[in-house]
C-alpha positions as protocol buffer text, in pm:
chain_id: "A"
residue {
  index: 1
  type: UNK
  ca { x: 103 y: -4147 z: -707 }
}
residue {
  index: 2
  type: UNK
  ca { x: -263 y: -4067 z: -718 }
}
residue {
  index: 3
  type: UNK
  ca { x: -359 y: -3883 z: -1067 }
}
residue {
  index: 4
  type: UNK
  ca { x: -432 y: -3513 z: -1018 }
}
residue {
  index: 5
  type: UNK
  ca { x: -795 y: -3403 z: -1054 }
}
residue {
  index: 6
  type: UNK
  ca { x: -890 y: -3159 z: -1336 }
}
residue {
  index: 7
  type: UNK
  ca { x: -910 y: -2858 z: -1102 }
}
residue {
  index: 8
  type: UNK
  ca { x: -540 y: -2912 z: -990 }
}
residue {
  index: 9
  type: UNK
  ca { x: -423 y: -2955 z: -1340 }
}
residue {
  index: 10
  type: UNK
  ca { x: -604 y: -2635 z: -1470 }
}
residue {
  index: 11
  type: UNK
  ca { x: -461 y: -2456 z: -1173 }
}
residue {
  index: 12
  type: UNK
  ca { x: -110 y: -2583 z: -1233 }
}
residue {
  index: 13
  type: UNK
  ca { x: -120 y: -2487 z: -1585 }
}
residue {
  index: 14
  type: UNK
  ca { x: -227 y: -2141 z: -1520 }
}
residue {
  index: 15
  type: UNK
  ca { x: 27 y: -2075 z: -1231 }
}
residue {
  index: 16
  type: UNK
  ca { x: 302 y: -2213 z: -1445 }
}
residue {
  index: 17
  type: UNK
  ca { x: 232 y: -1966 z: -1720 }
}
residue {
  index: 18
  type: UNK
  ca { x: 209 y: -1691 z: -1453 }
}
residue {
  index: 19
  type: UNK
  ca { x: 547 y: -1800 z: -1278 }
}
residue {
  index: 20
  type: UNK
  ca { x: 751 y: -1820 z: -1593 }
}
residue {
  index: 21
  type: UNK
  ca { x: 642 y: -1488 z: -1729 }
}
residue {
  index: 22
  type: UNK
  ca { x: 458 y: -1637 z: -2026 }
}
residue {
  index: 23
  type: UNK
  ca { x: 160 y: -1460 z: -1915 }
}
residue {
  index: 24
  type: UNK
  ca { x: 268 y: -1140 z: -1737 }
}
residue {
  index: 25
  type: UNK
  ca { x: 58 y: -899 z: -1540 }
}
residue {
  index: 26
  type: UNK
  ca { x: -259 y: -794 z: -1728 }
}
residue {
  index: 27
  type: UNK
  ca { x: -240 y: -1095 z: -1969 }
}
residue {
  index: 28
  type: UNK
  ca { x: -569 y: -1234 z: -2087 }
}
residue {
  index: 29
  type: UNK
  ca { x: -569 y: -1588 z: -2022 }
}
residue {
  index: 30
  type: UNK
  ca { x: -762 y: -1840 z: -2243 }
}
residue {
  index: 31
  type: UNK
  ca { x: -1139 y: -1853 z: -2214 }
}
residue {
  index: 32
  type: UNK
  ca { x: -1339 y: -2113 z: -2024 }
}
residue {
  index: 33
  type: UNK
  ca { x: -1449 y: -2277 z: -2355 }
}
residue {
  index: 34
  type: UNK
  ca { x: -1087 y: -2295 z: -2462 }
}
residue {
  index: 35
  type: UNK
  ca { x: -985 y: -2463 z: -2133 }
}
residue {
  index: 36
  type: UNK
  ca { x: -1272 y: -2685 z: -2148 }
}
residue {
  index: 37
  type: UNK
  ca { x: -1152 y: -2815 z: -2473 }
}
residue {
  index: 38
  type: UNK
  ca { x: -783 y: -2822 z: -2372 }
}
residue {
  index: 39
  type: UNK
  ca { x: -851 y: -3035 z: -2059 }
}
residue {
  index: 40
  type: UNK
  ca { x: -1182 y: -3214 z: -2149 }
}
residue {
  index: 41
  type: UNK
  ca { x: -1339 y: -3049 z: -1850 }
}
residue {
  index: 42
  type: UNK
  ca { x: -1682 y: -2936 z: -1777 }
}
residue {
  index: 43
  type: UNK
  ca { x: -1760 y: -2587 z: -1776 }
}
residue {
  index: 44
  type: UNK
  ca { x: -1840 y: -2604 z: -1406 }
}
residue {
  index: 45
  type: UNK
  ca { x: -1489 y: -2749 z: -1312 }
}
residue {
  index: 46
  type: UNK
  ca { x: -1310 y: -2463 z: -1538 }
}
residue {
  index: 47
  type: UNK
  ca { x: -1535 y: -2198 z: -1398 }
}
residue {
  index: 48
  type: UNK
  ca { x: -1491 y: -2301 z: -1017 }
}
residue {
  index: 49
  type: UNK
  ca { x: -1112 y: -2314 z: -1069 }
}
residue {
  index: 50
  type: UNK
  ca { x: -1087 y: -1992 z: -1233 }
}
residue {
  index: 51
  type: UNK
  ca { x: -1304 y: -1824 z: -972 }
}
residue {
  index: 52
  type: UNK
  ca { x: -1119 y: -1957 z: -679 }
}
residue {
  index: 53
  type: UNK
  ca { x: -792 y: -1823 z: -842 }
}
residue {
  index: 54
  type: UNK
  ca { x: -961 y: -1483 z: -868 }
}
residue {
  index: 55
  type: UNK
  ca { x: -1061 y: -1490 z: -504 }
}
residue {
  index: 56
  type: UNK
  ca { x: -701 y: -1570 z: -411 }
}
residue {
  index: 57
  type: UNK
  ca { x: -571 y: -1279 z: -605 }
}
residue {
  index: 58
  type: UNK
  ca { x: -397 y: -1451 z: -899 }
}
residue {
  index: 59
  type: UNK
  ca { x: -645 y: -1349 z: -1147 }
}
residue {
  index: 60
  type: UNK
  ca { x: -904 y: -1074 z: -1218 }
}
residue {
  index: 61
  type: UNK
  ca { x: -1219 y: -1099 z: -1411 }
}
residue {
  index: 62
  type: UNK
  ca { x: -1408 y: -825 z: -1622 }
}
residue {
  index: 63
  type: UNK
  ca { x: -1756 y: -877 z: -1735 }
}
residue {
  index: 64
  type: UNK
  ca { x: -1775 y: -919 z: -2110 }
}
residue {
  index: 65
  type: UNK
  ca { x: -1395 y: -896 z: -2160 }
}
residue {
  index: 66
  type: UNK
  ca { x: -1259 y: -1216 z: -2007 }
}
residue {
  index: 67
  type: UNK
  ca { x: -1025 y: -1314 z: -1726 }
}
residue {
  index: 68
  type: UNK
  ca { x: -681 y: -1167 z: -1684 }
}
residue {
  index: 69
  type: UNK
  ca { x: -353 y: -1214 z: -1474 }
}
residue {
  index: 70
  type: UNK
  ca { x: -369 y: -997 z: -1173 }
}
residue {
  index: 71
  type: UNK
  ca { x: -198 y: -655 z: -1198 }
}
residue {
  index: 72
  type: UNK
  ca { x: 131 y: -615 z: -1004 }
}
residue {
  index: 73
  type: UNK
  ca { x: 121 y: -343 z: -753 }
}
residue {
  index: 74
  type: UNK
  ca { x: 388 y: -221 z: -501 }
}
residue {
  index: 75
  type: UNK
  ca { x: 375 y: -414 z: -188 }
}
residue {
  index: 76
  type: UNK
  ca { x: 511 y: -308 z: 158 }
}
residue {
  index: 77
  type: UNK
  ca { x: 577 y: -514 z: 467 }
}
residue {
  index: 78
  type: UNK
  ca { x: 302 y: -380 z: 708 }
}
residue {
  index: 79
  type: UNK
  ca { x: 541 y: -360 z: 1018 }
}
residue {
  index: 80
  type: UNK
  ca { x: 834 y: -231 z: 842 }
}
residue {
  index: 81
  type: UNK
  ca { x: 893 y: 133 z: 878 }
}
residue {
  index: 82
  type: UNK
  ca { x: 1096 y: 254 z: 595 }
}
residue {
  index: 83
  type: UNK
  ca { x: 1155 y: 555 z: 366 }
}
residue {
  index: 84
  type: UNK
  ca { x: 927 y: 564 z: 67 }
}
residue {
  index: 85
  type: UNK
  ca { x: 1175 y: 720 z: -157 }
}
residue {
  index: 86
  type: UNK
  ca { x: 1422 y: 448 z: -71 }
}
residue {
  index: 87
  type: UNK
  ca { x: 1144 y: 194 z: -124 }
}
residue {
  index: 88
  type: UNK
  ca { x: 1060 y: 327 z: -467 }
}
residue {
  index: 89
  type: UNK
  ca { x: 1414 y: 357 z: -590 }
}
residue {
  index: 90
  type: UNK
  ca { x: 1473 y: -10 z: -479 }
}
residue {
  index: 91
  type: UNK
  ca { x: 1202 y: -102 z: -710 }
}
residue {
  index: 92
  type: UNK
  ca { x: 1361 y: 78 z: -986 }
}
residue {
  index: 93
  type: UNK
  ca { x: 1113 y: 362 z: -991 }
}
residue {
  index: 94
  type: UNK
  ca { x: 1134 y: 739 z: -1025 }
}
residue {
  index: 95
  type: UNK
  ca { x: 1052 y: 920 z: -718 }
}
residue {
  index: 96
  type: UNK
  ca { x: 954 y: 1278 z: -651 }
}
residue {
  index: 97
  type: UNK
  ca { x: 718 y: 1450 z: -404 }
}
residue {
  index: 98
  type: UNK
  ca { x: 484 y: 1756 z: -389 }
}
residue {
  index: 99
  type: UNK
  ca { x: 448 y: 1958 z: -45 }
}
residue {
  index: 100
  type: UNK
  ca { x: 62 y: 2045 z: -13 }
}
residue {
  index: 101
  type: UNK
  ca { x: 67 y: 2174 z: 342 }
}
residue {
  index: 102
  type: UNK
  ca { x: 314 y: 2278 z: 636 }
}
residue {
  index: 103
  type: UNK
  ca { x: 217 y: 2490 z: 915 }
}
residue {
  index: 104
  type: UNK
  ca { x: 165 y: 2483 z: 1292 }
}
residue {
  index: 105
  type: UNK
  ca { x: -145 y: 2274 z: 1388 }
}
residue {
  index: 106
  type: UNK
  ca { x: -403 y: 2435 z: 1641 }
}
residue {
  index: 107
  type: UNK
  ca { x: -482 y: 2245 z: 1937 }
}
residue {
  index: 108
  type: UNK
  ca { x: -773 y: 1999 z: 1876 }
}
residue {
  index: 109
  type: UNK
  ca { x: -940 y: 1665 z: 1994 }
}
residue {
  index: 110
  type: UNK
  ca { x: -683 y: 1484 z: 1770 }
}
residue {
  index: 111
  type: UNK
  ca { x: -387 y: 1633 z: 1883 }
}
residue {
  index: 112
  type: UNK
  ca { x: -479 y: 1622 z: 2254 }
}
residue {
  index: 113
  type: UNK
  ca { x: -577 y: 1248 z: 2222 }
}
residue {
  index: 114
  type: UNK
  ca { x: -245 y: 1158 z: 2029 }
}
residue {
  index: 115
  type: UNK
  ca { x: 31 y: 1388 z: 2191 }
}
residue {
  index: 116
  type: UNK
  ca { x: -137 y: 1440 z: 2551 }
}
residue {
  index: 117
  type: UNK
  ca { x: 76 y: 1728 z: 2727 }
}
residue {
  index: 118
  type: UNK
  ca { x: 248 y: 1829 z: 2397 }
}
residue {
  index: 119
  type: UNK
  ca { x: -74 y: 1887 z: 2205 }
}
residue {
  index: 120
  type: UNK
  ca { x: -27 y: 2248 z: 2198 }
}
residue {
  index: 121
  type: UNK
  ca { x: 318 y: 2231 z: 2001 }
}
residue {
  index: 122
  type: UNK
  ca { x: 231 y: 2023 z: 1692 }
}
residue {
  index: 123
  type: UNK
  ca { x: 326 y: 2080 z: 1330 }
}
residue {
  index: 124
  type: UNK
  ca { x: 145 y: 1924 z: 1033 }
}
residue {
  index: 125
  type: UNK
  ca { x: 249 y: 1837 z: 694 }
}
residue {
  index: 126
  type: UNK
  ca { x: 68 y: 1712 z: 381 }
}
residue {
  index: 127
  type: UNK
  ca { x: 290 y: 1550 z: 115 }
}
residue {
  index: 128
  type: UNK
  ca { x: 210 y: 1362 z: -195 }
}
residue {
  index: 129
  type: UNK
  ca { x: 477 y: 1083 z: -288 }
}
residue {
  index: 130
  type: UNK
  ca { x: 494 y: 997 z: -661 }
}
residue {
  index: 131
  type: UNK
  ca { x: 611 y: 667 z: -834 }
}
residue {
  index: 132
  type: UNK
  ca { x: 695 y: 700 z: -1207 }
}
residue {
  index: 133
  type: UNK
  ca { x: 474 y: 1013 z: -1238 }
}
residue {
  index: 134
  type: UNK
  ca { x: 184 y: 869 z: -1042 }
}
residue {
  index: 135
  type: UNK
  ca { x: 45 y: 971 z: -694 }
}
residue {
  index: 136
  type: UNK
  ca { x: 132 y: 660 z: -473 }
}
residue {
  index: 137
  type: UNK
  ca { x: 88 y: 797 z: -114 }
}
residue {
  index: 138
  type: UNK
  ca { x: -62 y: 1090 z: 61 }
}
residue {
  index: 139
  type: UNK
  ca { x: 150 y: 1153 z: 379 }
}
residue {
  index: 140
  type: UNK
  ca { x: -65 y: 1360 z: 640 }
}
residue {
  index: 141
  type: UNK
  ca { x: 155 y: 1381 z: 941 }
}
residue {
  index: 142
  type: UNK
  ca { x: 145 y: 1559 z: 1284 }
}
residue {
  index: 143
  type: UNK
  ca { x: 484 y: 1609 z: 1444 }
}
residue {
  index: 144
  type: UNK
  ca { x: 582 y: 1691 z: 1822 }
}
residue {
  index: 145
  type: UNK
  ca { x: 778 y: 2030 z: 1789 }
}
residue {
  index: 146
  type: UNK
  ca { x: 921 y: 1966 z: 2130 }
}
residue {
  index: 147
  type: UNK
  ca { x: 1114 y: 1687 z: 1997 }
}
residue {
  index: 148
  type: UNK
  ca { x: 1187 y: 1823 z: 1630 }
}
residue {
  index: 149
  type: UNK
  ca { x: 1173 y: 2186 z: 1666 }
}
residue {
  index: 150
  type: UNK
  ca { x: 1297 y: 2248 z: 1307 }
}
residue {
  index: 151
  type: UNK
  ca { x: 1028 y: 2045 z: 1130 }
}
residue {
  index: 152
  type: UNK
  ca { x: 851 y: 2361 z: 996 }
}
residue {
  index: 153
  type: UNK
  ca { x: 1179 y: 2469 z: 817 }
}
residue {
  index: 154
  type: UNK
  ca { x: 1227 y: 2137 z: 635 }
}
residue {
  index: 155
  type: UNK
  ca { x: 1274 y: 2153 z: 276 }
}
residue {
  index: 156
  type: UNK
  ca { x: 1074 y: 1845 z: 156 }
}
residue {
  index: 157
  type: UNK
  ca { x: 1208 y: 1876 z: -197 }
}
residue {
  index: 158
  type: UNK
  ca { x: 1551 y: 1751 z: -29 }
}
residue {
  index: 159
  type: UNK
  ca { x: 1424 y: 1516 z: 218 }
}
residue {
  index: 160
  type: UNK
  ca { x: 1127 y: 1296 z: 349 }
}
residue {
  index: 161
  type: UNK
  ca { x: 985 y: 1323 z: 695 }
}
residue {
  index: 162
  type: UNK
  ca { x: 1096 y: 959 z: 760 }
}
residue {
  index: 163
  type: UNK
  ca { x: 1464 y: 1072 z: 718 }
}
residue {
  index: 164
  type: UNK
  ca { x: 1425 y: 1371 z: 922 }
}
residue {
  index: 165
  type: UNK
  ca { x: 1252 y: 1194 z: 1214 }
}
residue {
  index: 166
  type: UNK
  ca { x: 1509 y: 910 z: 1215 }
}
residue {
  index: 167
  type: UNK
  ca { x: 1789 y: 1188 z: 1232 }
}
residue {
  index: 168
  type: UNK
  ca { x: 1626 y: 1382 z: 1512 }
}
residue {
  index: 169
  type: UNK
  ca { x: 1442 y: 1126 z: 1722 }
}
residue {
  index: 170
  type: UNK
  ca { x: 1540 y: 750 z: 1643 }
}
residue {
  index: 171
  type: UNK
  ca { x: 1247 y: 532 z: 1639 }
}
residue {
  index: 172
  type: UNK
  ca { x: 1211 y: 304 z: 1922 }
}
residue {
  index: 173
  type: UNK
  ca { x: 831 y: 221 z: 1909 }
}
residue {
  index: 174
  type: UNK
  ca { x: 556 y: 214 z: 1674 }
}
residue {
  index: 175
  type: UNK
  ca { x: 192 y: 135 z: 1666 }
}
residue {
  index: 176
  type: UNK
  ca { x: 1 y: 46 z: 1344 }
}
residue {
  index: 177
  type: UNK
  ca { x: -363 y: 44 z: 1242 }
}
residue {
  index: 178
  type: UNK
  ca { x: -456 y: -38 z: 863 }
}
residue {
  index: 179
  type: UNK
  ca { x: -816 y: 14 z: 750 }
}
residue {
  index: 180
  type: UNK
  ca { x: -1009 y: 67 z: 398 }
}
residue {
  index: 181
  type: UNK
  ca { x: -1129 y: 433 z: 333 }
}
residue {
  index: 182
  type: UNK
  ca { x: -1295 y: 628 z: 69 }
}
residue {
  index: 183
  type: UNK
  ca { x: -1101 y: 964 z: -18 }
}
residue {
  index: 184
  type: UNK
  ca { x: -1221 y: 1281 z: 78 }
}
residue {
  index: 185
  type: UNK
  ca { x: -1250 y: 1570 z: -189 }
}
residue {
  index: 186
  type: UNK
  ca { x: -923 y: 1696 z: -92 }
}
residue {
  index: 187
  type: UNK
  ca { x: -743 y: 1345 z: -116 }
}
residue {
  index: 188
  type: UNK
  ca { x: -920 y: 1274 z: -448 }
}
residue {
  index: 189
  type: UNK
  ca { x: -764 y: 1581 z: -593 }
}
residue {
  index: 190
  type: UNK
  ca { x: -419 y: 1493 z: -424 }
}
residue {
  index: 191
  type: UNK
  ca { x: -396 y: 1131 z: -538 }
}
residue {
  index: 192
  type: UNK
  ca { x: -595 y: 1164 z: -865 }
}
residue {
  index: 193
  type: UNK
  ca { x: -872 y: 924 z: -769 }
}
residue {
  index: 194
  type: UNK
  ca { x: -1240 y: 906 z: -790 }
}
residue {
  index: 195
  type: UNK
  ca { x: -1474 y: 946 z: -484 }
}
residue {
  index: 196
  type: UNK
  ca { x: -1569 y: 566 z: -502 }
}
residue {
  index: 197
  type: UNK
  ca { x: -1216 y: 437 z: -532 }
}
residue {
  index: 198
  type: UNK
  ca { x: -1118 y: 231 z: -246 }
}
residue {
  index: 199
  type: UNK
  ca { x: -805 y: 347 z: -56 }
}
residue {
  index: 200
  type: UNK
  ca { x: -576 y: 194 z: 217 }
}
residue {
  index: 201
  type: UNK
  ca { x: -535 y: 402 z: 522 }
}
residue {
  index: 202
  type: UNK
  ca { x: -231 y: 327 z: 741 }
}
residue {
  index: 203
  type: UNK
  ca { x: -253 y: 510 z: 1069 }
}
residue {
  index: 204
  type: UNK
  ca { x: 93 y: 519 z: 1250 }
}
residue {
  index: 205
  type: UNK
  ca { x: 216 y: 645 z: 1584 }
}
residue {
  index: 206
  type: UNK
  ca { x: 588 y: 657 z: 1650 }
}
residue {
  index: 207
  type: UNK
  ca { x: 793 y: 713 z: 1971 }
}
residue {
  index: 208
  type: UNK
  ca { x: 1141 y: 794 z: 2074 }
}
residue {
  index: 209
  type: UNK
  ca { x: 1202 y: 675 z: 2438 }
}
residue {
  index: 210
  type: UNK
  ca { x: 896 y: 743 z: 2603 }
}
residue {
  index: 211
  type: UNK
  ca { x: 770 y: 1046 z: 2382 }
}
residue {
  index: 212
  type: UNK
  ca { x: 551 y: 1025 z: 2113 }
}
residue {
  index: 213
  type: UNK
  ca { x: 709 y: 1185 z: 1808 }
}
residue {
  index: 214
  type: UNK
  ca { x: 484 y: 1160 z: 1523 }
}
residue {
  index: 215
  type: UNK
  ca { x: 123 y: 1048 z: 1420 }
}
residue {
  index: 216
  type: UNK
  ca { x: 79 y: 978 z: 1037 }
}
residue {
  index: 217
  type: UNK
  ca { x: -207 y: 913 z: 817 }
}
residue {
  index: 218
  type: UNK
  ca { x: -78 y: 737 z: 489 }
}
residue {
  index: 219
  type: UNK
  ca { x: -337 y: 696 z: 216 }
}
residue {
  index: 220
  type: UNK
  ca { x: -277 y: 470 z: -66 }
}
residue {
  index: 221
  type: UNK
  ca { x: -506 y: 422 z: -369 }
}
residue {
  index: 222
  type: UNK
  ca { x: -566 y: 24 z: -334 }
}
residue {
  index: 223
  type: UNK
  ca { x: -521 y: -18 z: -709 }
}
residue {
  index: 224
  type: UNK
  ca { x: -161 y: 102 z: -682 }
}
residue {
  index: 225
  type: UNK
  ca { x: -44 y: -41 z: -360 }
}
residue {
  index: 226
  type: UNK
  ca { x: -65 y: -329 z: -108 }
}
residue {
  index: 227
  type: UNK
  ca { x: 54 y: -457 z: 200 }
}
residue {
  index: 228
  type: UNK
  ca { x: 166 y: -797 z: 325 }
}
residue {
  index: 229
  type: UNK
  ca { x: 392 y: -989 z: 542 }
}
residue {
  index: 230
  type: UNK
  ca { x: 534 y: -1347 z: 616 }
}
residue {
  index: 231
  type: UNK
  ca { x: 508 y: -1506 z: 970 }
}
residue {
  index: 232
  type: UNK
  ca { x: 707 y: -1813 z: 1034 }
}
residue {
  index: 233
  type: UNK
  ca { x: 604 y: -1980 z: 1366 }
}
residue {
  index: 234
  type: UNK
  ca { x: 882 y: -2067 z: 1609 }
}
residue {
  index: 235
  type: UNK
  ca { x: 1102 y: -1771 z: 1513 }
}
residue {
  index: 236
  type: UNK
  ca { x: 1178 y: -1474 z: 1693 }
}
């Protein structure tokens, strides 16, 4: 078996400590000078290895402070449509929400584009979802009142829009679009973020049968949430 090169050995050393929990999220790893001595490696080799691991999301670097194990953030399967309250509970977190807005939505270019002939009978809600006291998601949702006529009477302290919609109009089709976004002033206030803090914006349309039921813009602070997925070729 060929001898592993220094870069591979350094990488395996770091990953072993991360995976066995010796170096938890946010832990400061040994400095480049310390690893140079430990592996009898050049600064260039250590620096390149650490830089690559940071680019891959295992580490993060702070100028003047050092290199740290990347912070864990909640992660969701992008194509999985679930209830955020249940998702947080499954992680062992404490969930609650705050309703910020609920009313009938005037006909607009957005409602016309999304809902077509139903554009004049739309409700809109804005709800902030919290995990362990921190704002995790701003849910800005438009709902077809022809399909869910009691949406405006919903008590969002007792249920989520997802739970209500799944009961009223079982999901049969969904469309997703994930982009990066900077928060508006209102979104900054709701999510407790700064103007320059990057966010993840998931736009989602859902249908029941041939009728579009809901359009939602779900905004997450990128430092608190992530999306991912696994694809296995040849599986259905």
